[in-house]
PyMOL Python script that loads the backbone (N, CA, C, O; Angstrom):
from pymol import cmd

cmd.read_pdbstr("""\
ATOM      1  N   MET A   1       3.366  -3.888 -17.908  1.00  0.00           N
ATOM      2  CA  MET A   1       2.427  -4.534 -17.007  1.00  0.00           C
ATOM      3  C   MET A   1       3.163  -5.278 -15.888  1.00  0.00           C
ATOM      4  O   MET A   1       2.705  -5.296 -14.745  1.00  0.00           O
ATOM      5  N   LYS A   2       4.288  -5.882 -16.216  1.00  0.00           N
ATOM      6  CA  LYS A   2       5.038  -6.636 -15.227  1.00  0.00           C
ATOM      7  C   LYS A   2       5.520  -5.745 -14.078  1.00  0.00           C
ATOM      8  O   LYS A   2       5.461  -6.150 -12.917  1.00  0.00           O
ATOM      9  N   ASN A   3       6.002  -4.520 -14.397  1.00  0.00           N
ATOM     10  CA  ASN A   3       6.430  -3.584 -13.359  1.00  0.00           C
ATOM     11  C   ASN A   3       5.273  -3.175 -12.467  1.00  0.00           C
ATOM     12  O   ASN A   3       5.441  -3.034 -11.256  1.00  0.00           O
ATOM     13  N   THR A   4       4.103  -2.982 -13.055  1.00  0.00           N
ATOM     14  CA  THR A   4       2.925  -2.620 -12.279  1.00  0.00           C
ATOM     15  C   THR A   4       2.634  -3.702 -11.254  1.00  0.00           C
ATOM     16  O   THR A   4       2.314  -3.392 -10.107  1.00  0.00           O
ATOM     17  N   LEU A   5       2.737  -4.948 -11.641  1.00  0.00           N
ATOM     18  CA  LEU A   5       2.491  -6.040 -10.709  1.00  0.00           C
ATOM     19  C   LEU A   5       3.501  -6.028  -9.567  1.00  0.00           C
ATOM     20  O   LEU A   5       3.133  -6.273  -8.418  1.00  0.00           O
ATOM     21  N   LYS A   6       4.759  -5.750  -9.862  1.00  0.00           N
ATOM     22  CA  LYS A   6       5.779  -5.703  -8.816  1.00  0.00           C
ATOM     23  C   LYS A   6       5.435  -4.619  -7.795  1.00  0.00           C
ATOM     24  O   LYS A   6       5.554  -4.834  -6.588  1.00  0.00           O
ATOM     25  N   LYS A   7       5.009  -3.453  -8.286  1.00  0.00           N
ATOM     26  CA  LYS A   7       4.662  -2.347  -7.399  1.00  0.00           C
ATOM     27  C   LYS A   7       3.469  -2.721  -6.525  1.00  0.00           C
ATOM     28  O   LYS A   7       3.459  -2.451  -5.324  1.00  0.00           O
ATOM     29  N   ILE A   8       2.476  -3.337  -7.132  1.00  0.00           N
ATOM     30  CA  ILE A   8       1.290  -3.753  -6.392  1.00  0.00           C
ATOM     31  C   ILE A   8       1.672  -4.789  -5.345  1.00  0.00           C
ATOM     32  O   ILE A   8       1.227  -4.713  -4.200  1.00  0.00           O
ATOM     33  N   GLU A   9       2.484  -5.744  -5.728  1.00  0.00           N
ATOM     34  CA  GLU A   9       2.919  -6.776  -4.784  1.00  0.00           C
ATOM     35  C   GLU A   9       3.687  -6.158  -3.622  1.00  0.00           C
ATOM     36  O   GLU A   9       3.509  -6.569  -2.476  1.00  0.00           O
ATOM     37  N   LYS A  10       4.529  -5.190  -3.902  1.00  0.00           N
ATOM     38  CA  LYS A  10       5.300  -4.536  -2.853  1.00  0.00           C
ATOM     39  C   LYS A  10       4.367  -3.825  -1.877  1.00  0.00           C
ATOM     40  O   LYS A  10       4.560  -3.904  -0.664  1.00  0.00           O
ATOM     41  N   LEU A  11       3.366  -3.139  -2.398  1.00  0.00           N
ATOM     42  CA  LEU A  11       2.398  -2.450  -1.546  1.00  0.00           C
ATOM     43  C   LEU A  11       1.621  -3.451  -0.695  1.00  0.00           C
ATOM     44  O   LEU A  11       1.418  -3.226   0.498  1.00  0.00           O
ATOM     45  N   GLN A  12       1.190  -4.540  -1.295  1.00  0.00           N
ATOM     46  CA  GLN A  12       0.466  -5.569  -0.542  1.00  0.00           C
ATOM     47  C   GLN A  12       1.340  -6.188   0.541  1.00  0.00           C
ATOM     48  O   GLN A  12       0.871  -6.430   1.653  1.00  0.00           O
ATOM     49  N   ILE A  13       2.594  -6.442   0.229  1.00  0.00           N
ATOM     50  CA  ILE A  13       3.516  -7.021   1.204  1.00  0.00           C
ATOM     51  C   ILE A  13       3.710  -6.065   2.378  1.00  0.00           C
ATOM     52  O   ILE A  13       3.674  -6.483   3.535  1.00  0.00           O
ATOM     53  N   LEU A  14       3.916  -4.789   2.080  1.00  0.00           N
ATOM     54  CA  LEU A  14       4.068  -3.792   3.143  1.00  0.00           C
ATOM     55  C   LEU A  14       2.830  -3.742   4.035  1.00  0.00           C
ATOM     56  O   LEU A  14       2.927  -3.773   5.262  1.00  0.00           O
ATOM     57  N   ARG A  15       1.676  -3.664   3.398  1.00  0.00           N
ATOM     58  CA  ARG A  15       0.419  -3.571   4.148  1.00  0.00           C
ATOM     59  C   ARG A  15       0.223  -4.810   5.014  1.00  0.00           C
ATOM     60  O   ARG A  15      -0.113  -4.701   6.193  1.00  0.00           O
ATOM     61  N   ASN A  16       0.430  -5.972   4.435  1.00  0.00           N
ATOM     62  CA  ASN A  16       0.253  -7.223   5.183  1.00  0.00           C
ATOM     63  C   ASN A  16       1.281  -7.377   6.300  1.00  0.00           C
ATOM     64  O   ASN A  16       0.968  -7.920   7.359  1.00  0.00           O
ATOM     65  N   SER A  17       2.501  -6.906   6.072  1.00  0.00           N
ATOM     66  CA  SER A  17       3.542  -7.025   7.093  1.00  0.00           C
ATOM     67  C   SER A  17       3.213  -6.214   8.339  1.00  0.00           C
ATOM     68  O   SER A  17       3.691  -6.513   9.433  1.00  0.00           O
ATOM     69  N   MET A  18       2.393  -5.186   8.161  1.00  0.00           N
ATOM     70  CA  MET A  18       1.987  -4.359   9.299  1.00  0.00           C
ATOM     71  C   MET A  18       0.596  -4.736   9.809  1.00  0.00           C
ATOM     72  O   MET A  18       0.016  -4.045  10.647  1.00  0.00           O
ATOM     73  N   ASN A  19       0.074  -5.851   9.281  1.00  0.00           N
ATOM     74  CA  ASN A  19      -1.266  -6.323   9.666  1.00  0.00           C
ATOM     75  C   ASN A  19      -2.336  -5.258   9.468  1.00  0.00           C
ATOM     76  O   ASN A  19      -3.223  -5.086  10.304  1.00  0.00           O
ATOM     77  N   ILE A  20      -2.238  -4.544   8.343  1.00  0.00           N
ATOM     78  CA  ILE A  20      -3.225  -3.517   8.002  1.00  0.00           C
ATOM     79  C   ILE A  20      -4.144  -4.090   6.931  1.00  0.00           C
ATOM     80  O   ILE A  20      -3.674  -4.585   5.906  1.00  0.00           O
ATOM     81  N   THR A  21      -5.437  -4.025   7.162  1.00  0.00           N
ATOM     82  CA  THR A  21      -6.407  -4.529   6.193  1.00  0.00           C
ATOM     83  C   THR A  21      -6.699  -3.466   5.130  1.00  0.00           C
ATOM     84  O   THR A  21      -6.315  -2.305   5.273  1.00  0.00           O
ATOM     85  N   TYR A  22      -7.382  -3.883   4.070  1.00  0.00           N
ATOM     86  CA  TYR A  22      -7.848  -2.913   3.066  1.00  0.00           C
ATOM     87  C   TYR A  22      -8.674  -1.835   3.755  1.00  0.00           C
ATOM     88  O   TYR A  22      -8.509  -0.646   3.482  1.00  0.00           O
ATOM     89  N   LYS A  23      -9.563  -2.260   4.650  1.00  0.00           N
ATOM     90  CA  LYS A  23     -10.444  -1.321   5.344  1.00  0.00           C
ATOM     91  C   LYS A  23      -9.635  -0.335   6.185  1.00  0.00           C
ATOM     92  O   LYS A  23      -9.910   0.865   6.171  1.00  0.00           O
ATOM     93  N   ASN A  24      -8.635  -0.837   6.918  1.00  0.00           N
ATOM     94  CA  ASN A  24      -7.784   0.042   7.726  1.00  0.00           C
ATOM     95  C   ASN A  24      -7.064   1.061   6.855  1.00  0.00           C
ATOM     96  O   ASN A  24      -7.018   2.244   7.191  1.00  0.00           O
ATOM     97  N   MET A  25      -6.504   0.612   5.744  1.00  0.00           N
ATOM     98  CA  MET A  25      -5.801   1.521   4.832  1.00  0.00           C
ATOM     99  C   MET A  25      -6.751   2.589   4.313  1.00  0.00           C
ATOM    100  O   MET A  25      -6.417   3.774   4.279  1.00  0.00           O
ATOM    101  N   ALA A  26      -7.921   2.160   3.914  1.00  0.00           N
ATOM    102  CA  ALA A  26      -8.908   3.108   3.396  1.00  0.00           C
ATOM    103  C   ALA A  26      -9.243   4.159   4.449  1.00  0.00           C
ATOM    104  O   ALA A  26      -9.330   5.347   4.138  1.00  0.00           O
ATOM    105  N   GLU A  27      -9.430   3.728   5.685  1.00  0.00           N
ATOM    106  CA  GLU A  27      -9.744   4.668   6.764  1.00  0.00           C
ATOM    107  C   GLU A  27      -8.590   5.637   7.003  1.00  0.00           C
ATOM    108  O   GLU A  27      -8.815   6.833   7.190  1.00  0.00           O
ATOM    109  N   LEU A  28      -7.369   5.137   6.999  1.00  0.00           N
ATOM    110  CA  LEU A  28      -6.202   5.993   7.186  1.00  0.00           C
ATOM    111  C   LEU A  28      -6.052   7.019   6.068  1.00  0.00           C
ATOM    112  O   LEU A  28      -5.561   8.126   6.288  1.00  0.00           O
ATOM    113  N   LEU A  29      -6.479   6.638   4.869  1.00  0.00           N
ATOM    114  CA  LEU A  29      -6.345   7.504   3.700  1.00  0.00           C
ATOM    115  C   LEU A  29      -7.576   8.371   3.449  1.00  0.00           C
ATOM    116  O   LEU A  29      -7.544   9.284   2.623  1.00  0.00           O
ATOM    117  N   GLY A  30      -8.659   8.081   4.164  1.00  0.00           N
ATOM    118  CA  GLY A  30      -9.884   8.869   3.992  1.00  0.00           C
ATOM    119  C   GLY A  30     -10.639   8.558   2.717  1.00  0.00           C
ATOM    120  O   GLY A  30     -11.277   9.433   2.132  1.00  0.00           O
ATOM    121  N   VAL A  31     -10.564   7.300   2.285  1.00  0.00           N
ATOM    122  CA  VAL A  31     -11.294   6.860   1.085  1.00  0.00           C
ATOM    123  C   VAL A  31     -12.078   5.598   1.423  1.00  0.00           C
ATOM    124  O   VAL A  31     -11.932   5.032   2.506  1.00  0.00           O
ATOM    125  N   SER A  32     -12.910   5.170   0.482  1.00  0.00           N
ATOM    126  CA  SER A  32     -13.666   3.935   0.703  1.00  0.00           C
ATOM    127  C   SER A  32     -12.750   2.727   0.538  1.00  0.00           C
ATOM    128  O   SER A  32     -11.697   2.806  -0.095  1.00  0.00           O
ATOM    129  N   LYS A  33     -13.171   1.616   1.116  1.00  0.00           N
ATOM    130  CA  LYS A  33     -12.420   0.356   0.987  1.00  0.00           C
ATOM    131  C   LYS A  33     -12.304  -0.032  -0.485  1.00  0.00           C
ATOM    132  O   LYS A  33     -11.248  -0.481  -0.932  1.00  0.00           O
ATOM    133  N   THR A  34     -13.383   0.142  -1.229  1.00  0.00           N
ATOM    134  CA  THR A  34     -13.397  -0.194  -2.657  1.00  0.00           C
ATOM    135  C   THR A  34     -12.387   0.650  -3.428  1.00  0.00           C
ATOM    136  O   THR A  34     -11.651   0.136  -4.270  1.00  0.00           O
ATOM    137  N   TYR A  35     -12.360   1.938  -3.136  1.00  0.00           N
ATOM    138  CA  TYR A  35     -11.419   2.840  -3.813  1.00  0.00           C
ATOM    139  C   TYR A  35      -9.984   2.380  -3.555  1.00  0.00           C
ATOM    140  O   TYR A  35      -9.186   2.276  -4.486  1.00  0.00           O
ATOM    141  N   TYR A  36      -9.656   2.105  -2.286  1.00  0.00           N
ATOM    142  CA  TYR A  36      -8.298   1.666  -1.984  1.00  0.00           C
ATOM    143  C   TYR A  36      -7.994   0.329  -2.649  1.00  0.00           C
ATOM    144  O   TYR A  36      -6.907   0.147  -3.198  1.00  0.00           O
ATOM    145  N   TRP A  37      -8.934  -0.606  -2.609  1.00  0.00           N
ATOM    146  CA  TRP A  37      -8.737  -1.911  -3.236  1.00  0.00           C
ATOM    147  C   TRP A  37      -8.419  -1.727  -4.724  1.00  0.00           C
ATOM    148  O   TRP A  37      -7.540  -2.401  -5.261  1.00  0.00           O
ATOM    149  N   GLN A  38      -9.130  -0.820  -5.381  1.00  0.00           N
ATOM    150  CA  GLN A  38      -8.894  -0.566  -6.804  1.00  0.00           C
ATOM    151  C   GLN A  38      -7.489  -0.019  -7.048  1.00  0.00           C
ATOM    152  O   GLN A  38      -6.853  -0.381  -8.038  1.00  0.00           O
ATOM    153  N   ILE A  39      -7.001   0.837  -6.172  1.00  0.00           N
ATOM    154  CA  ILE A  39      -5.633   1.357  -6.285  1.00  0.00           C
ATOM    155  C   ILE A  39      -4.638   0.214  -6.170  1.00  0.00           C
ATOM    156  O   ILE A  39      -3.766   0.046  -7.022  1.00  0.00           O
ATOM    157  N   GLU A  40      -4.778  -0.567  -5.109  1.00  0.00           N
ATOM    158  CA  GLU A  40      -3.807  -1.632  -4.838  1.00  0.00           C
ATOM    159  C   GLU A  40      -3.839  -2.738  -5.883  1.00  0.00           C
ATOM    160  O   GLU A  40      -2.842  -3.433  -6.078  1.00  0.00           O
ATOM    161  N   ASN A  41      -4.956  -2.908  -6.546  1.00  0.00           N
ATOM    162  CA  ASN A  41      -5.080  -3.972  -7.543  1.00  0.00           C
ATOM    163  C   ASN A  41      -4.969  -3.467  -8.977  1.00  0.00           C
ATOM    164  O   ASN A  41      -5.303  -4.185  -9.920  1.00  0.00           O
ATOM    165  N   GLY A  42      -4.497  -2.228  -9.141  1.00  0.00           N
ATOM    166  CA  GLY A  42      -4.231  -1.691 -10.466  1.00  0.00           C
ATOM    167  C   GLY A  42      -5.466  -1.370 -11.293  1.00  0.00           C
ATOM    168  O   GLY A  42      -5.383  -1.266 -12.517  1.00  0.00           O
ATOM    169  N   LYS A  43      -6.597  -1.213 -10.644  1.00  0.00           N
ATOM    170  CA  LYS A  43      -7.841  -0.908 -11.358  1.00  0.00           C
ATOM    171  C   LYS A  43      -8.095   0.597 -11.428  1.00  0.00           C
ATOM    172  O   LYS A  43      -8.965   1.055 -12.169  1.00  0.00           O
ATOM    173  N   ARG A  44      -7.337   1.350 -10.658  1.00  0.00           N
ATOM    174  CA  ARG A  44      -7.493   2.805 -10.606  1.00  0.00           C
ATOM    175  C   ARG A  44      -6.099   3.413 -10.606  1.00  0.00           C
ATOM    176  O   ARG A  44      -5.177   2.887  -9.982  1.00  0.00           O
ATOM    177  N   ARG A  45      -5.956   4.527 -11.316  1.00  0.00           N
ATOM    178  CA  ARG A  45      -4.664   5.192 -11.379  1.00  0.00           C
ATOM    179  C   ARG A  45      -4.319   5.834 -10.047  1.00  0.00           C
ATOM    180  O   ARG A  45      -5.190   6.302  -9.314  1.00  0.00           O
ATOM    181  N   LEU A  46      -3.045   5.843  -9.758  1.00  0.00           N
ATOM    182  CA  LEU A  46      -2.534   6.398  -8.523  1.00  0.00           C
ATOM    183  C   LEU A  46      -1.894   7.748  -8.807  1.00  0.00           C
ATOM    184  O   LEU A  46      -0.967   7.839  -9.612  1.00  0.00           O
ATOM    185  N   THR A  47      -2.386   8.803  -8.149  1.00  0.00           N
ATOM    186  CA  THR A  47      -1.767  10.119  -8.306  1.00  0.00           C
ATOM    187  C   THR A  47      -0.550  10.200  -7.396  1.00  0.00           C
ATOM    188  O   THR A  47      -0.412   9.426  -6.449  1.00  0.00           O
ATOM    189  N   TYR A  48       0.317  11.139  -7.694  1.00  0.00           N
ATOM    190  CA  TYR A  48       1.498  11.312  -6.862  1.00  0.00           C
ATOM    191  C   TYR A  48       1.103  11.727  -5.445  1.00  0.00           C
ATOM    192  O   TYR A  48       1.692  11.259  -4.471  1.00  0.00           O
ATOM    193  N   GLU A  49       0.122  12.591  -5.334  1.00  0.00           N
ATOM    194  CA  GLU A  49      -0.330  13.030  -4.008  1.00  0.00           C
ATOM    195  C   GLU A  49      -0.839  11.845  -3.184  1.00  0.00           C
ATOM    196  O   GLU A  49      -0.561  11.751  -1.988  1.00  0.00           O
ATOM    197  N   PHE A  50      -1.570  10.959  -3.816  1.00  0.00           N
ATOM    198  CA  PHE A  50      -2.096   9.792  -3.108  1.00  0.00           C
ATOM    199  C   PHE A  50      -0.959   8.819  -2.772  1.00  0.00           C
ATOM    200  O   PHE A  50      -0.969   8.186  -1.716  1.00  0.00           O
ATOM    201  N   ALA A  51       0.008   8.706  -3.668  1.00  0.00           N
ATOM    202  CA  ALA A  51       1.179   7.861  -3.404  1.00  0.00           C
ATOM    203  C   ALA A  51       1.934   8.383  -2.187  1.00  0.00           C
ATOM    204  O   ALA A  51       2.434   7.594  -1.385  1.00  0.00           O
ATOM    205  N   LYS A  52       2.024   9.713  -2.040  1.00  0.00           N
ATOM    206  CA  LYS A  52       2.673  10.300  -0.866  1.00  0.00           C
ATOM    207  C   LYS A  52       1.914   9.948   0.409  1.00  0.00           C
ATOM    208  O   LYS A  52       2.527   9.650   1.434  1.00  0.00           O
ATOM    209  N   LYS A  53       0.578   9.983   0.351  1.00  0.00           N
ATOM    210  CA  LYS A  53      -0.228   9.623   1.519  1.00  0.00           C
ATOM    211  C   LYS A  53       0.005   8.161   1.919  1.00  0.00           C
ATOM    212  O   LYS A  53       0.178   7.847   3.097  1.00  0.00           O
ATOM    213  N   ILE A  54       0.008   7.284   0.924  1.00  0.00           N
ATOM    214  CA  ILE A  54       0.229   5.863   1.194  1.00  0.00           C
ATOM    215  C   ILE A  54       1.616   5.664   1.796  1.00  0.00           C
ATOM    216  O   ILE A  54       1.760   4.978   2.808  1.00  0.00           O
ATOM    217  N   ALA A  55       2.626   6.254   1.185  1.00  0.00           N
ATOM    218  CA  ALA A  55       4.005   6.091   1.661  1.00  0.00           C
ATOM    219  C   ALA A  55       4.165   6.601   3.088  1.00  0.00           C
ATOM    220  O   ALA A  55       4.905   6.017   3.879  1.00  0.00           O
ATOM    221  N   SER A  56       3.477   7.680   3.415  1.00  0.00           N
ATOM    222  CA  SER A  56       3.613   8.253   4.761  1.00  0.00           C
ATOM    223  C   SER A  56       3.111   7.285   5.838  1.00  0.00           C
ATOM    224  O   SER A  56       3.610   7.304   6.963  1.00  0.00           O
ATOM    225  N   ILE A  57       2.149   6.458   5.509  1.00  0.00           N
ATOM    226  CA  ILE A  57       1.640   5.460   6.463  1.00  0.00           C
ATOM    227  C   ILE A  57       2.752   4.486   6.849  1.00  0.00           C
ATOM    228  O   ILE A  57       2.809   4.012   7.984  1.00  0.00           O
ATOM    229  N   PHE A  58       3.625   4.197   5.903  1.00  0.00           N
ATOM    230  CA  PHE A  58       4.727   3.259   6.139  1.00  0.00           C
ATOM    231  C   PHE A  58       6.037   3.964   6.490  1.00  0.00           C
ATOM    232  O   PHE A  58       7.082   3.323   6.599  1.00  0.00           O
ATOM    233  N   ASN A  59       5.975   5.298   6.667  1.00  0.00           N
ATOM    234  CA  ASN A  59       7.175   6.108   6.939  1.00  0.00           C
ATOM    235  C   ASN A  59       8.223   5.936   5.849  1.00  0.00           C
ATOM    236  O   ASN A  59       9.418   5.829   6.125  1.00  0.00           O
ATOM    237  N   LEU A  60       7.755   5.913   4.607  1.00  0.00           N
ATOM    238  CA  LEU A  60       8.626   5.775   3.445  1.00  0.00           C
ATOM    239  C   LEU A  60       8.375   6.923   2.484  1.00  0.00           C
ATOM    240  O   LEU A  60       7.449   7.713   2.668  1.00  0.00           O
ATOM    241  N   LYS A  61       9.211   7.007   1.454  1.00  0.00           N
ATOM    242  CA  LYS A  61       8.985   7.937   0.357  1.00  0.00           C
ATOM    243  C   LYS A  61       8.252   7.169  -0.738  1.00  0.00           C
ATOM    244  O   LYS A  61       8.405   5.951  -0.833  1.00  0.00           O
ATOM    245  N   PRO A  62       7.456   7.853  -1.571  1.00  0.00           N
ATOM    246  CA  PRO A  62       6.737   7.156  -2.649  1.00  0.00           C
ATOM    247  C   PRO A  62       7.647   6.306  -3.531  1.00  0.00           C
ATOM    248  O   PRO A  62       7.262   5.213  -3.949  1.00  0.00           O
ATOM    249  N   ASP A  63       8.850   6.800  -3.814  1.00  0.00           N
ATOM    250  CA  ASP A  63       9.774   6.041  -4.659  1.00  0.00           C
ATOM    251  C   ASP A  63      10.149   4.700  -4.041  1.00  0.00           C
ATOM    252  O   ASP A  63      10.413   3.736  -4.760  1.00  0.00           O
ATOM    253  N   ASP A  64      10.173   4.634  -2.711  1.00  0.00           N
ATOM    254  CA  ASP A  64      10.523   3.382  -2.039  1.00  0.00           C
ATOM    255  C   ASP A  64       9.508   2.278  -2.338  1.00  0.00           C
ATOM    256  O   ASP A  64       9.845   1.094  -2.324  1.00  0.00           O
ATOM    257  N   ILE A  65       8.278   2.672  -2.604  1.00  0.00           N
ATOM    258  CA  ILE A  65       7.213   1.697  -2.867  1.00  0.00           C
ATOM    259  C   ILE A  65       6.923   1.564  -4.355  1.00  0.00           C
ATOM    260  O   ILE A  65       6.799   0.455  -4.875  1.00  0.00           O
ATOM    261  N   PHE A  66       6.818   2.694  -5.033  1.00  0.00           N
ATOM    262  CA  PHE A  66       6.261   2.705  -6.386  1.00  0.00           C
ATOM    263  C   PHE A  66       7.268   2.830  -7.504  1.00  0.00           C
ATOM    264  O   PHE A  66       6.875   2.888  -8.669  1.00  0.00           O
ATOM    265  N   TYR A  67       8.559   2.874  -7.196  1.00  0.00           N
ATOM    266  CA  TYR A  67       9.562   2.999  -8.244  1.00  0.00           C
ATOM    267  C   TYR A  67      10.430   1.744  -8.252  1.00  0.00           C
ATOM    268  O   TYR A  67      10.961   1.329  -7.222  1.00  0.00           O
ATOM    269  N   GLU A  68      10.557   1.161  -9.420  1.00  0.00           N
ATOM    270  CA  GLU A  68      11.402  -0.032  -9.593  1.00  0.00           C
ATOM    271  C   GLU A  68      12.619   0.364 -10.426  1.00  0.00           C
ATOM    272  O   GLU A  68      12.480   0.894 -11.529  1.00  0.00           O
ATOM    273  N   GLU A  69      13.796   0.106  -9.896  1.00  0.00           N
ATOM    274  CA  GLU A  69      15.009   0.360 -10.688  1.00  0.00           C
ATOM    275  C   GLU A  69      15.176  -0.748 -11.705  1.00  0.00           C
ATOM    276  O   GLU A  69      14.838  -1.906 -11.459  1.00  0.00           O
ATOM    277  N   PHE A  70      15.706  -0.363 -12.856  1.00  0.00           N
ATOM    278  CA  PHE A  70      15.899  -1.351 -13.915  1.00  0.00           C
ATOM    279  C   PHE A  70      17.331  -1.803 -13.953  1.00  0.00           C
ATOM    280  O   PHE A  70      17.692  -2.638 -14.782  1.00  0.00           O
TER     281      PHE A  70
END
""", "prot")
cmd.dss("prot")
cmd.show_as("cartoon", "prot")
cmd.util.cbc("prot")
cmd.orient("prot")
């Protein structure tokens, strides 16, 4: 659970650093604001394909956001 929180925090930090709202992210990803909020808050599982879409918004690879080295 602790790693999940780190990943979520990293995604929120990235989104906030670019002044992108939940609504903006949802629009960029082609989903509802609620759906995106659930992803970012760990209420919905994230598929690899969706992780790639999110990462592309930040010009990153999914591992840069969603993978924590131990």
